[in-house]
PQR file of N, CA, C, O and H, with PARSE charges and radii, in Angstrom:
ATOM      1  N   UNK A   1    -199.442  59.648-134.846 -0.4000 1.5000
ATOM      2  CA  UNK A   1    -198.146  58.998-135.051 -0.0000 2.0000
ATOM      3  C   UNK A   1    -197.747  58.818-136.447  0.5500 1.7000
ATOM      4  O   UNK A   1    -198.616  58.395-137.211 -0.5500 1.4000
ATOM      5  N   UNK A   2    -196.730  59.035-136.851 -0.4000 1.5000
ATOM      6  CA  UNK A   2    -196.141  59.016-138.215 -0.0000 2.0000
ATOM      7  C   UNK A   2    -195.784  57.817-138.683  0.5500 1.7000
ATOM      8  O   UNK A   2    -196.145  57.508-139.818 -0.5500 1.4000
ATOM      9  H   UNK A   2    -196.025  59.378-136.231  0.4000 1.0000
ATOM     10  N   UNK A   3    -195.023  56.931-137.911 -0.4000 1.5000
ATOM     11  CA  UNK A   3    -194.755  55.630-138.256 -0.0000 2.0000
ATOM     12  C   UNK A   3    -195.659  54.550-138.076  0.5500 1.7000
ATOM     13  O   UNK A   3    -195.594  53.760-137.135 -0.5500 1.4000
ATOM     14  H   UNK A   3    -194.730  57.182-136.988  0.4000 1.0000
ATOM     15  N   UNK A   4    -196.702  54.516-139.203 -0.4000 1.5000
ATOM     16  CA  UNK A   4    -197.891  53.723-139.239 -0.0000 2.0000
ATOM     17  C   UNK A   4    -197.756  52.118-139.201  0.5500 1.7000
ATOM     18  O   UNK A   4    -198.695  51.352-138.983 -0.5500 1.4000
ATOM     19  H   UNK A   4    -196.755  55.158-139.968  0.4000 1.0000
ATOM     20  N   UNK A   5    -196.570  51.787-139.422 -0.4000 1.5000
ATOM     21  CA  UNK A   5    -196.347  50.306-139.578 -0.0000 2.0000
ATOM     22  C   UNK A   5    -195.578  49.907-138.215  0.5500 1.7000
ATOM     23  O   UNK A   5    -195.698  48.757-137.793 -0.5500 1.4000
ATOM     24  H   UNK A   5    -195.807  52.409-139.598  0.4000 1.0000
ATOM     25  N   UNK A   6    -194.898  50.720-137.621 -0.4000 1.5000
ATOM     26  CA  UNK A   6    -194.367  50.452-136.347 -0.0000 2.0000
ATOM     27  C   UNK A   6    -193.131  49.974-136.383  0.5500 1.7000
ATOM     28  O   UNK A   6    -192.779  49.282-135.428 -0.5500 1.4000
ATOM     29  H   UNK A   6    -194.800  51.654-137.964  0.4000 1.0000
ATOM     30  N   UNK A   7    -192.164  50.229-137.507 -0.4000 1.5000
ATOM     31  CA  UNK A   7    -191.128  49.510-137.764 -0.0000 2.0000
ATOM     32  C   UNK A   7    -189.874  50.570-137.211  0.5500 1.7000
ATOM     33  O   UNK A   7    -188.688  50.265-137.333 -0.5500 1.4000
ATOM     34  H   UNK A   7    -192.450  50.791-138.283  0.4000 1.0000
ATOM     35  N   UNK A   8    -190.257  51.644-136.689 -0.4000 1.5000
ATOM     36  CA  UNK A   8    -189.198  52.512-136.146 -0.0000 2.0000
ATOM     37  C   UNK A   8    -188.606  53.344-137.202  0.5500 1.7000
ATOM     38  O   UNK A   8    -187.536  53.913-136.987 -0.5500 1.4000
ATOM     39  H   UNK A   8    -191.221  51.891-136.590  0.4000 1.0000
ATOM     40  N   UNK A   9    -189.142  53.446-138.192 -0.4000 1.5000
ATOM     41  CA  UNK A   9    -188.572  54.187-139.377 -0.0000 2.0000
ATOM     42  C   UNK A   9    -189.843  55.067-140.095  0.5500 1.7000
ATOM     43  O   UNK A   9    -191.019  54.732-139.953 -0.5500 1.4000
ATOM     44  H   UNK A   9    -190.011  52.983-138.367  0.4000 1.0000
ATOM     45  N   UNK A  10    -189.425  56.206-140.861 -0.4000 1.5000
ATOM     46  CA  UNK A  10    -190.593  56.806-141.576 -0.0000 2.0000
ATOM     47  C   UNK A  10    -190.321  56.681-142.953  0.5500 1.7000
ATOM     48  O   UNK A  10    -189.280  57.155-143.407 -0.5500 1.4000
ATOM     49  H   UNK A  10    -188.470  56.479-140.976  0.4000 1.0000
ATOM     50  N   UNK A  11    -191.124  56.104-143.660 -0.4000 1.5000
ATOM     51  CA  UNK A  11    -190.888  56.109-145.114 -0.0000 2.0000
ATOM     52  C   UNK A  11    -191.725  57.105-146.001  0.5500 1.7000
ATOM     53  O   UNK A  11    -192.598  57.769-145.443 -0.5500 1.4000
ATOM     54  H   UNK A  11    -191.970  55.718-143.291  0.4000 1.0000
ATOM     55  N   UNK A  12    -191.536  57.226-147.171 -0.4000 1.5000
ATOM     56  CA  UNK A  12    -191.867  58.283-147.920 -0.0000 2.0000
ATOM     57  C   UNK A  12    -193.542  58.520-147.830  0.5500 1.7000
ATOM     58  O   UNK A  12    -194.066  59.603-147.567 -0.5500 1.4000
ATOM     59  H   UNK A  12    -190.826  56.687-147.625  0.4000 1.0000
ATOM     60  N   UNK A  13    -194.190  57.383-148.082 -0.4000 1.5000
ATOM     61  CA  UNK A  13    -195.721  57.361-148.043 -0.0000 2.0000
ATOM     62  C   UNK A  13    -196.015  57.833-146.506  0.5500 1.7000
ATOM     63  O   UNK A  13    -196.858  58.721-146.381 -0.5500 1.4000
ATOM     64  H   UNK A  13    -193.765  56.504-148.296  0.4000 1.0000
ATOM     65  N   UNK A  14    -195.462  57.373-145.447 -0.4000 1.5000
ATOM     66  CA  UNK A  14    -195.906  57.796-144.154 -0.0000 2.0000
ATOM     67  C   UNK A  14    -195.553  59.301-143.850  0.5500 1.7000
ATOM     68  O   UNK A  14    -196.199  59.934-143.015 -0.5500 1.4000
ATOM     69  H   UNK A  14    -194.777  56.651-145.548  0.4000 1.0000
ATOM     70  N   UNK A  15    -194.592  59.810-144.498 -0.4000 1.5000
ATOM     71  CA  UNK A  15    -194.105  61.237-144.507 -0.0000 2.0000
ATOM     72  C   UNK A  15    -195.200  61.943-145.093  0.5500 1.7000
ATOM     73  O   UNK A  15    -195.697  62.880-144.468 -0.5500 1.4000
ATOM     74  H   UNK A  15    -194.067  59.296-145.176  0.4000 1.0000
ATOM     75  N   UNK A  16    -195.693  61.570-146.356 -0.4000 1.5000
ATOM     76  CA  UNK A  16    -196.516  62.359-147.110 -0.0000 2.0000
ATOM     77  C   UNK A  16    -197.903  62.449-146.346  0.5500 1.7000
ATOM     78  O   UNK A  16    -198.530  63.507-146.300 -0.5500 1.4000
ATOM     79  H   UNK A  16    -195.289  60.809-146.864  0.4000 1.0000
ATOM     80  N   UNK A  17    -198.364  61.230-145.725 -0.4000 1.5000
ATOM     81  CA  UNK A  17    -199.571  61.212-145.163 -0.0000 2.0000
ATOM     82  C   UNK A  17    -199.427  61.999-144.018  0.5500 1.7000
ATOM     83  O   UNK A  17    -200.428  62.665-143.755 -0.5500 1.4000
ATOM     84  H   UNK A  17    -197.855  60.370-145.763  0.4000 1.0000
ATOM     85  N   UNK A  18    -198.386  62.132-143.185 -0.4000 1.5000
ATOM     86  CA  UNK A  18    -198.321  63.013-141.992 -0.0000 2.0000
ATOM     87  C   UNK A  18    -198.400  64.434-142.574  0.5500 1.7000
ATOM     88  O   UNK A  18    -199.168  65.229-142.033 -0.5500 1.4000
ATOM     89  H   UNK A  18    -197.573  61.591-143.398  0.4000 1.0000
ATOM     90  N   UNK A  19    -197.686  64.807-143.607 -0.4000 1.5000
ATOM     91  CA  UNK A  19    -197.814  66.152-144.020 -0.0000 2.0000
ATOM     92  C   UNK A  19    -199.284  66.515-144.344  0.5500 1.7000
ATOM     93  O   UNK A  19    -199.708  67.615-143.987 -0.5500 1.4000
ATOM     94  H   UNK A  19    -197.063  64.161-144.047  0.4000 1.0000
ATOM     95  N   UNK A  20    -200.130  65.592-145.043 -0.4000 1.5000
ATOM     96  CA  UNK A  20    -201.426  65.936-145.415 -0.0000 2.0000
ATOM     97  C   UNK A  20    -202.375  65.935-143.953  0.5500 1.7000
ATOM     98  O   UNK A  20    -203.379  66.638-143.841 -0.5500 1.4000
ATOM     99  H   UNK A  20    -199.786  64.699-145.333  0.4000 1.0000
ATOM    100  N   UNK A  21    -201.975  65.205-143.085 -0.4000 1.5000
ATOM    101  CA  UNK A  21    -202.681  65.204-141.794 -0.0000 2.0000
ATOM    102  C   UNK A  21    -202.556  66.485-140.979  0.5500 1.7000
ATOM    103  O   UNK A  21    -203.417  66.826-140.168 -0.5500 1.4000
ATOM    104  H   UNK A  21    -201.159  64.633-143.176  0.4000 1.0000
ATOM    105  N   UNK A  22    -201.438  67.186-141.231 -0.4000 1.5000
ATOM    106  CA  UNK A  22    -200.918  68.592-140.825 -0.0000 2.0000
ATOM    107  C   UNK A  22    -201.430  69.738-141.699  0.5500 1.7000
ATOM    108  O   UNK A  22    -201.086  70.902-141.496 -0.5500 1.4000
ATOM    109  H   UNK A  22    -200.738  66.909-141.891  0.4000 1.0000
ATOM    110  N   UNK A  23    -202.237  69.384-142.644 -0.4000 1.5000
ATOM    111  CA  UNK A  23    -202.778  70.198-143.574 -0.0000 2.0000
ATOM    112  C   UNK A  23    -201.715  71.109-144.472  0.5500 1.7000
ATOM    113  O   UNK A  23    -201.970  72.166-145.048 -0.5500 1.4000
ATOM    114  H   UNK A  23    -202.517  68.438-142.808  0.4000 1.0000
ATOM    115  N   UNK A  24    -200.599  70.478-144.431 -0.4000 1.5000
ATOM    116  CA  UNK A  24    -199.600  70.927-145.341 -0.0000 2.0000
ATOM    117  C   UNK A  24    -199.382  70.274-146.779  0.5500 1.7000
ATOM    118  O   UNK A  24    -199.026  69.099-146.864 -0.5500 1.4000
ATOM    119  H   UNK A  24    -200.392  69.619-143.962  0.4000 1.0000
ATOM    120  N   UNK A  25    -199.588  71.003-147.826 -0.4000 1.5000
ATOM    121  CA  UNK A  25    -199.851  70.604-149.308 -0.0000 2.0000
ATOM    122  C   UNK A  25    -198.359  70.577-149.650  0.5500 1.7000
ATOM    123  O   UNK A  25    -197.621  71.562-149.647 -0.5500 1.4000
ATOM    124  H   UNK A  25    -199.878  71.958-147.757  0.4000 1.0000
ATOM    125  N   UNK A  26    -198.016  69.319-149.943 -0.4000 1.5000
ATOM    126  CA  UNK A  26    -196.608  68.886-150.354 -0.0000 2.0000
ATOM    127  C   UNK A  26    -196.667  68.120-151.690  0.5500 1.7000
ATOM    128  O   UNK A  26    -197.358  67.102-151.732 -0.5500 1.4000
ATOM    129  H   UNK A  26    -198.616  68.519-149.945  0.4000 1.0000
ATOM    130  N   UNK A  27    -195.952  68.556-152.859 -0.4000 1.5000
ATOM    131  CA  UNK A  27    -195.958  67.864-154.035 -0.0000 2.0000
ATOM    132  C   UNK A  27    -195.191  66.746-153.728  0.5500 1.7000
ATOM    133  O   UNK A  27    -194.324  66.833-152.858 -0.5500 1.4000
ATOM    134  H   UNK A  27    -195.391  69.383-152.825  0.4000 1.0000
ATOM    135  N   UNK A  28    -195.417  65.578-154.398 -0.4000 1.5000
ATOM    136  CA  UNK A  28    -194.419  64.389-154.479 -0.0000 2.0000
ATOM    137  C   UNK A  28    -193.039  64.599-154.581  0.5500 1.7000
ATOM    138  O   UNK A  28    -192.223  63.880-154.004 -0.5500 1.4000
ATOM    139  H   UNK A  28    -196.121  65.506-155.105  0.4000 1.0000
ATOM    140  N   UNK A  29    -192.658  65.811-155.481 -0.4000 1.5000
ATOM    141  CA  UNK A  29    -191.326  66.149-155.635 -0.0000 2.0000
ATOM    142  C   UNK A  29    -190.730  66.858-154.259  0.5500 1.7000
ATOM    143  O   UNK A  29    -189.546  66.748-153.942 -0.5500 1.4000
ATOM    144  H   UNK A  29    -193.321  66.395-155.950  0.4000 1.0000
ATOM    145  N   UNK A  30    -191.695  67.594-153.491 -0.4000 1.5000
ATOM    146  CA  UNK A  30    -191.223  68.313-152.363 -0.0000 2.0000
ATOM    147  C   UNK A  30    -191.168  67.120-151.442  0.5500 1.7000
ATOM    148  O   UNK A  30    -190.097  67.177-150.838 -0.5500 1.4000
ATOM    149  H   UNK A  30    -192.657  67.683-153.748  0.4000 1.0000
ATOM    150  N   UNK A  31    -191.751  66.240-151.139 -0.4000 1.5000
ATOM    151  CA  UNK A  31    -191.755  65.067-150.318 -0.0000 2.0000
ATOM    152  C   UNK A  31    -190.447  64.299-150.505  0.5500 1.7000
ATOM    153  O   UNK A  31    -189.743  63.852-149.600 -0.5500 1.4000
ATOM    154  H   UNK A  31    -192.621  66.194-151.630  0.4000 1.0000
ATOM    155  N   UNK A  32    -190.236  64.217-151.795 -0.4000 1.5000
ATOM    156  CA  UNK A  32    -188.940  63.142-152.080 -0.0000 2.0000
ATOM    157  C   UNK A  32    -187.868  64.191-151.806  0.5500 1.7000
ATOM    158  O   UNK A  32    -186.939  63.696-151.166 -0.5500 1.4000
ATOM    159  H   UNK A  32    -190.808  64.580-152.531  0.4000 1.0000
ATOM    160  N   UNK A  33    -187.704  65.463-152.083 -0.4000 1.5000
ATOM    161  CA  UNK A  33    -186.781  66.412-151.594 -0.0000 2.0000
ATOM    162  C   UNK A  33    -186.541  66.122-150.217  0.5500 1.7000
ATOM    163  O   UNK A  33    -185.484  65.623-149.831 -0.5500 1.4000
ATOM    164  H   UNK A  33    -188.458  65.864-152.603  0.4000 1.0000
ATOM    165  N   UNK A  34    -187.551  66.438-149.417 -0.4000 1.5000
ATOM    166  CA  UNK A  34    -187.568  66.280-147.787 -0.0000 2.0000
ATOM    167  C   UNK A  34    -186.883  65.121-147.507  0.5500 1.7000
ATOM    168  O   UNK A  34    -185.897  65.152-146.770 -0.5500 1.4000
ATOM    169  H   UNK A  34    -188.410  66.843-149.730  0.4000 1.0000
ATOM    170  N   UNK A  35    -187.336  63.965-148.069 -0.4000 1.5000
ATOM    171  CA  UNK A  35    -186.579  62.735-147.680 -0.0000 2.0000
ATOM    172  C   UNK A  35    -185.233  62.602-148.011  0.5500 1.7000
ATOM    173  O   UNK A  35    -184.409  62.099-147.247 -0.5500 1.4000
ATOM    174  H   UNK A  35    -188.137  63.939-148.668  0.4000 1.0000
ATOM    175  N   UNK A  36    -184.973  63.043-149.141 -0.4000 1.5000
ATOM    176  CA  UNK A  36    -183.452  63.041-149.592 -0.0000 2.0000
ATOM    177  C   UNK A  36    -182.698  63.836-148.452  0.5500 1.7000
ATOM    178  O   UNK A  36    -181.639  63.413-147.988 -0.5500 1.4000
ATOM    179  H   UNK A  36    -185.643  63.452-149.761  0.4000 1.0000
ATOM    180  N   UNK A  37    -183.156  64.737-148.120 -0.4000 1.5000
ATOM    181  CA  UNK A  37    -182.290  65.660-147.269 -0.0000 2.0000
ATOM    182  C   UNK A  37    -182.248  65.073-145.633  0.5500 1.7000
ATOM    183  O   UNK A  37    -181.385  65.444-144.837 -0.5500 1.4000
ATOM    184  H   UNK A  37    -184.016  65.081-148.496  0.4000 1.0000
ATOM    185  N   UNK A  38    -183.154  64.258-145.348 -0.4000 1.5000
ATOM    186  CA  UNK A  38    -183.398  63.708-144.131 -0.0000 2.0000
ATOM    187  C   UNK A  38    -182.762  62.233-143.863  0.5500 1.7000
ATOM    188  O   UNK A  38    -182.308  61.791-142.808 -0.5500 1.4000
ATOM    189  H   UNK A  38    -183.855  63.957-145.994  0.4000 1.0000
ATOM    190  N   UNK A  39    -182.856  61.659-145.030 -0.4000 1.5000
ATOM    191  CA  UNK A  39    -182.320  60.232-145.249 -0.0000 2.0000
ATOM    192  C   UNK A  39    -180.957  60.262-145.305  0.5500 1.7000
ATOM    193  O   UNK A  39    -180.538  60.328-146.461 -0.5500 1.4000
ATOM    194  H   UNK A  39    -183.224  62.018-145.887  0.4000 1.0000
ATOM    195  N   UNK A  40    -179.986  60.233-144.317 -0.4000 1.5000
ATOM    196  CA  UNK A  40    -178.725  60.329-144.365 -0.0000 2.0000
ATOM    197  C   UNK A  40    -177.878  59.152-145.096  0.5500 1.7000
ATOM    198  O   UNK A  40    -176.848  59.295-145.754 -0.5500 1.4000
ATOM    199  H   UNK A  40    -180.326  60.180-143.378  0.4000 1.0000
ATOM    200  N   UNK A  41    -178.564  57.979-144.816 -0.4000 1.5000
ATOM    201  CA  UNK A  41    -177.775  56.879-145.283 -0.0000 2.0000
ATOM    202  C   UNK A  41    -178.617  56.168-146.559  0.5500 1.7000
ATOM    203  O   UNK A  41    -178.503  54.985-146.882 -0.5500 1.4000
ATOM    204  H   UNK A  41    -179.401  57.863-144.282  0.4000 1.0000
ATOM    205  N   UNK A  42    -179.281  56.926-147.056 -0.4000 1.5000
ATOM    206  CA  UNK A  42    -179.912  56.547-148.353 -0.0000 2.0000
ATOM    207  C   UNK A  42    -180.785  55.440-148.353  0.5500 1.7000
ATOM    208  O   UNK A  42    -181.115  54.974-149.443 -0.5500 1.4000
ATOM    209  H   UNK A  42    -179.373  57.887-146.794  0.4000 1.0000
ATOM    210  N   UNK A  43    -181.241  54.912-147.246 -0.4000 1.5000
ATOM    211  CA  UNK A  43    -182.087  53.533-147.492 -0.0000 2.0000
ATOM    212  C   UNK A  43    -183.433  53.631-147.733  0.5500 1.7000
ATOM    213  O   UNK A  43    -184.098  52.605-147.877 -0.5500 1.4000
ATOM    214  H   UNK A  43    -180.974  55.290-146.360  0.4000 1.0000
ATOM    215  N   UNK A  44    -183.960  54.792-147.800 -0.4000 1.5000
ATOM    216  CA  UNK A  44    -185.234  55.014-148.474 -0.0000 2.0000
ATOM    217  C   UNK A  44    -186.324  55.235-147.336  0.5500 1.7000
ATOM    218  O   UNK A  44    -187.535  55.090-147.503 -0.5500 1.4000
ATOM    219  H   UNK A  44    -183.419  55.625-147.683  0.4000 1.0000
ATOM    220  N   UNK A  45    -185.622  55.657-146.008 -0.4000 1.5000
ATOM    221  CA  UNK A  45    -186.450  55.774-144.777 -0.0000 2.0000
ATOM    222  C   UNK A  45    -185.743  56.496-143.870  0.5500 1.7000
ATOM    223  O   UNK A  45    -184.531  56.315-143.754 -0.5500 1.4000
ATOM    224  H   UNK A  45    -184.639  55.776-145.872  0.4000 1.0000
ATOM    225  N   UNK A  46    -186.518  57.541-143.002 -0.4000 1.5000
ATOM    226  CA  UNK A  46    -185.823  58.175-142.018 -0.0000 2.0000
ATOM    227  C   UNK A  46    -185.841  57.455-140.614  0.5500 1.7000
ATOM    228  O   UNK A  46    -186.939  57.075-140.207 -0.5500 1.4000
ATOM    229  H   UNK A  46    -187.503  57.688-143.096  0.4000 1.0000
ATOM    230  N   UNK A  47    -184.961  57.282-140.001 -0.4000 1.5000
ATOM    231  CA  UNK A  47    -184.797  56.392-138.761 -0.0000 2.0000
ATOM    232  C   UNK A  47    -184.841  57.553-137.716  0.5500 1.7000
ATOM    233  O   UNK A  47    -184.680  58.729-138.041 -0.5500 1.4000
ATOM    234  H   UNK A  47    -184.069  57.592-140.331  0.4000 1.0000
ATOM    235  N   UNK A  48    -185.089  57.104-136.339 -0.4000 1.5000
ATOM    236  CA  UNK A  48    -185.025  57.806-135.232 -0.0000 2.0000
ATOM    237  C   UNK A  48    -183.787  58.641-135.151  0.5500 1.7000
ATOM    238  O   UNK A  48    -183.815  59.801-134.738 -0.5500 1.4000
ATOM    239  H   UNK A  48    -185.220  56.148-136.075  0.4000 1.0000
ATOM    240  N   UNK A  49    -182.637  57.999-135.574 -0.4000 1.5000
ATOM    241  CA  UNK A  49    -181.317  58.625-135.396 -0.0000 2.0000
ATOM    242  C   UNK A  49    -181.250  59.710-136.379  0.5500 1.7000
ATOM    243  O   UNK A  49    -180.706  60.769-136.066 -0.5500 1.4000
ATOM    244  H   UNK A  49    -182.614  57.057-135.909  0.4000 1.0000
ATOM    245  N   UNK A  50    -181.692  59.557-137.389 -0.4000 1.5000
ATOM    246  CA  UNK A  50    -181.554  60.496-138.543 -0.0000 2.0000
ATOM    247  C   UNK A  50    -182.489  61.733-138.142  0.5500 1.7000
ATOM    248  O   UNK A  50    -182.134  62.896-138.338 -0.5500 1.4000
ATOM    249  H   UNK A  50    -182.134  58.697-137.643  0.4000 1.0000
ATOM    250  N   UNK A  51    -183.676  61.394-137.583 -0.4000 1.5000
ATOM    251  CA  UNK A  51    -184.519  62.622-137.148 -0.0000 2.0000
ATOM    252  C   UNK A  51    -183.772  63.273-136.040  0.5500 1.7000
ATOM    253  O   UNK A  51    -183.684  64.501-136.031 -0.5500 1.4000
ATOM    254  H   UNK A  51    -183.965  60.450-137.424  0.4000 1.0000
ATOM    255  N   UNK A  52    -183.233  62.562-135.116 -0.4000 1.5000
ATOM    256  CA  UNK A  52    -182.577  63.457-133.998 -0.0000 2.0000
ATOM    257  C   UNK A  52    -181.632  64.286-134.459  0.5500 1.7000
ATOM    258  O   UNK A  52    -181.491  65.415-133.989 -0.5500 1.4000
ATOM    259  H   UNK A  52    -183.305  61.565-135.123  0.4000 1.0000
ATOM    260  N   UNK A  53    -180.760  63.729-135.593 -0.4000 1.5000
ATOM    261  CA  UNK A  53    -179.572  64.595-135.913 -0.0000 2.0000
ATOM    262  C   UNK A  53    -180.190  65.732-136.582  0.5500 1.7000
ATOM    263  O   UNK A  53    -179.725  66.819-136.236 -0.5500 1.4000
ATOM    264  H   UNK A  53    -180.874  62.812-135.976  0.4000 1.0000
ATOM    265  N   UNK A  54    -181.193  65.761-137.521 -0.4000 1.5000
ATOM    266  CA  UNK A  54    -181.731  66.879-138.102 -0.0000 2.0000
ATOM    267  C   UNK A  54    -182.222  67.876-137.260  0.5500 1.7000
ATOM    268  O   UNK A  54    -181.999  69.063-137.500 -0.5500 1.4000
ATOM    269  H   UNK A  54    -181.570  64.879-137.802  0.4000 1.0000
ATOM    270  N   UNK A  55    -182.850  67.519-136.328 -0.4000 1.5000
ATOM    271  CA  UNK A  55    -183.528  68.271-135.212 -0.0000 2.0000
ATOM    272  C   UNK A  55    -182.286  69.093-134.467  0.5500 1.7000
ATOM    273  O   UNK A  55    -182.352  70.290-134.191 -0.5500 1.4000
ATOM    274  H   UNK A  55    -183.032  66.555-136.133  0.4000 1.0000
ATOM    275  N   UNK A  56    -181.207  68.286-134.207 -0.4000 1.5000
ATOM    276  CA  UNK A  56    -180.243  69.027-133.361 -0.0000 2.0000
ATOM    277  C   UNK A  56    -179.470  69.976-134.263  0.5500 1.7000
ATOM    278  O   UNK A  56    -179.010  71.023-133.806 -0.5500 1.4000
ATOM    279  H   UNK A  56    -181.153  67.313-134.431  0.4000 1.0000
ATOM    280  N   UNK A  57    -179.320  69.625-135.540 -0.4000 1.5000
ATOM    281  CA  UNK A  57    -178.584  70.676-136.406 -0.0000 2.0000
ATOM    282  C   UNK A  57    -179.483  71.845-136.526  0.5500 1.7000
ATOM    283  O   UNK A  57    -178.946  72.899-136.867 -0.5500 1.4000
ATOM    284  H   UNK A  57    -179.694  68.775-135.911  0.4000 1.0000
ATOM    285  N   UNK A  58    -180.568  71.842-136.339 -0.4000 1.5000
ATOM    286  CA  UNK A  58    -181.537  73.019-136.425 -0.0000 2.0000
ATOM    287  C   UNK A  58    -181.600  73.833-135.033  0.5500 1.7000
ATOM    288  O   UNK A  58    -181.998  74.996-134.960 -0.5500 1.4000
ATOM    289  H   UNK A  58    -181.004  70.986-136.062  0.4000 1.0000
ATOM    290  N   UNK A  59    -181.222  73.183-134.108 -0.4000 1.5000
ATOM    291  CA  UNK A  59    -181.344  74.076-132.806 -0.0000 2.0000
ATOM    292  C   UNK A  59    -180.057  74.658-132.457  0.5500 1.7000
ATOM    293  O   UNK A  59    -179.955  75.385-131.469 -0.5500 1.4000
ATOM    294  H   UNK A  59    -180.898  72.239-134.168  0.4000 1.0000
TER
END
């Protein structure tokens, strides 16, 4: 589970923890860049809606 605090959104710390758990070595700058691309409304977290939009764009 990525959303550790259960608020329905993924923050940068949760995303970095998820990448680490998946054995993906991401620098802080890379995680920040990833967040910036996915966080459409720039509120500092990735909502389920933003995540869905990102996956739909890629398919």
